[in-house]
N, C-alpha and C positions, 0 to 999 in steps of 0.2 A: 824306129822304136818309139812307143808312145811316151808322152811327157810324164804320165803318172806312174810308170813302171819303176823308176829309181826311188820315188817316194814310197811305193809299196814294198820294195826290197828293204829299204831302211827301216820301215815300220815293222816288217816281219822279223828282221834281225833284232830290233829293240824288244819286241814281244818275246822272242825266243830267249834272249839274254835275261829278261826279267823272270820268265818261267824257270829257267835254269838256276838263277840265283835263289828263287823261292824254294825250289826243290832241294837245293843244297842246304838251305837254312832249316828246312823241315827234316830232312833226312840225316843231317849230321849227328844229332843226339842218338839216333838209332844206330848209326854206323859206329859211333864212339862206344856205345854200350856193347855192341857185338864184338868190337875189338877187345874190350876189357874181358869179356867172357872167354874169348879164344885164348887170350894171354893167361887167364886163370886155369883153363883146362890143359893147355900145352905147357905152361911154365915159361919162365924167361931166363936166359943165361945171364951170367955176371956181366956188368958193364963197369967202366971206370968209375969208382966211387960209389957204386950201387950194387949191393949183393943180389944175386939171382934168386928166383923163387922156383921151387919145385912145382911140377905139374899136379893136376888133380889126382891122378892115380897114385903117385908117390905119396901124397898126403893121406889118401884113404888107406894105403898100405900101412902107414905109420899108425893111424888110428886103430886099425885092425890089430896091429901088434900089441897095442896097449890094452885092448879089451878081451884078449884071449890069454889064458894061463900059459906061462912058458917057464915054469919052475923058478920063479923068484923075481924077475926084473920088470914084470908088467904092472900096470896100475891095478888090474884085477887081482893079481897075486898079493899086492900090498893091502888091498881091501880085505881079502880073505884073512891075512895075518892079523889085521886089526880086529876083525870079527871074532877070531879065535881067542885073542887076548881078552877082549871084552867079555866073552862068555865065561872064561876062567875067572876073571875078576868078579863077575856077577855071582858065580858060585861061591867064591871066597867071601863076598859081602853077605850073602845069605847065611853062610855058616857063622860069621861073626855076629850077625843080627840075632841068630838063634841063641848063641852063647850069651849075648848081652841080655836077651829076654829072660833066660834062665837065672842069671845073676840078679837081675832086677826083681824077679819073682821071689827068689830066695831071701833077699835082704829087705824087701819092702813088705813081706808078709807080716801081719801082726802076730806077735808071739802069744801063744796061748798061756794064760796065767791059770795055774792050778790053784784052786782055793786051798787054803791051809787046812790040813787035816787036824782034827781036835782029838 
């Protein structure tokens, strides 16, 4: 066996370990982000002291429930009720404004003075 072979083997092992370390350092943030993404999509079960999180599809279903009418309990139904009440109050306000304008016109009109007849 040549004398330089053990040195070459050690050098190759050191280079390989360095490249492996560099690859792990560079790849770890990507792997961590991918892991977080998978946890968000799939969800996580309860752990001691930490509540679980539902998966993406469960959360999307909840959002869909809130933006579709369902006879009273969704967010969309609540917005419709508010709009209807606001429209009624707008009509009432218009009526009151008309009445106030009539009263204002009636009581602020200068009275006609008839000249005295001789």
